[in-house]
Residue, then its C-alpha position, 0 to 999 in steps of 0.5 A: m505257689r506250687l499248689l497254684r501252679f499245679i492247679g493251673v496246669a491241671v485245669a489247663g490239661l483237663s480243658l485241653l483234653m475236653l477240647w481235644s475230645v470234642a468230635p464233630a457231632a455224628a448225630h446230624a440228620q442225613l438225607i436217605g432218600s427223595t422223590p424224585e431221586a437225584d438226576e431222575v428224568l420223570d415222564a410226567a410232573p410230580s404233584e408232590i416232592e418228598l425228602e426222607f431223613n434218618e432222624v426226626l427233624i426240628e421245624t424251625g428253620s426248615t425249608m424246601l424250594l423247587i427251583d425251575s430254569e427261570g430261577e422261580n420256586r415252584v412249590a405250592g405253599d409251605a413245605v410240611l415236616d412229618g417226623r423224618f419226612v419233608r413234603a411240598d406240593v408242586a405247582p400244577d402247571l409244572p412244564d417239562g424241563s430241569y428243576e432243583i429241589r433246595w432244602r435246608v433242615v435242622s437236625a434234632d441236635g439243632h445243627p442245620i444241613n442243606g442240599r440240592i437234588p436235581f431232576s428233570v421232567g420230560a427232556p432236560g431243559d436249560p440249567v437251573p440258576d445258582e440263586p432263586a429269582d426271588g433273591g432268597d438266601e440259602d444258609e450254608g450251615s452254622m460256624t458257631m461251634p468251631i468259632v466257640l471251640v477255637a476261642g475257648g482253646v485260645v482262652v485256656v492257653g492264654v490262662v495257662g501261660w499266664l499262671v505258669l509264667g506268672g508263677r515263676r515271677r518273683 
């Protein structure tokens, strides 16, 4: 029985050590530049918007929108991924006003990140609404890993408790 208890405590200790040592991945992609830049006021409408990240991105799940003050997407066609860059053509009839680039990309490690980049053409106009007019949803990221870690920790603690307390019962 002592050997079983020792093995249970050792497995639990190692499991908890592994859970404790799992830090959030530092390898997630990070936005390092955009054209136009955040809060920039342009004299003329851009023909293209571009985002630059610190690492190569995964195409699956990556999107980029250009939302105007009416909540309409003003990207012409689909965004194109090219290594660390995401580019999209802008509709040719872009009037003066306020805009927001809304993006979601997937890091090489599979973690989605997203953000918003406001800018204006000419004088800033009406504010950009929070939701696109087409009702498109924006994913706020994945909660899967924290849930798995917490559930795993609960299972490990439960098994250890059962082994330690079960070993004392005679």
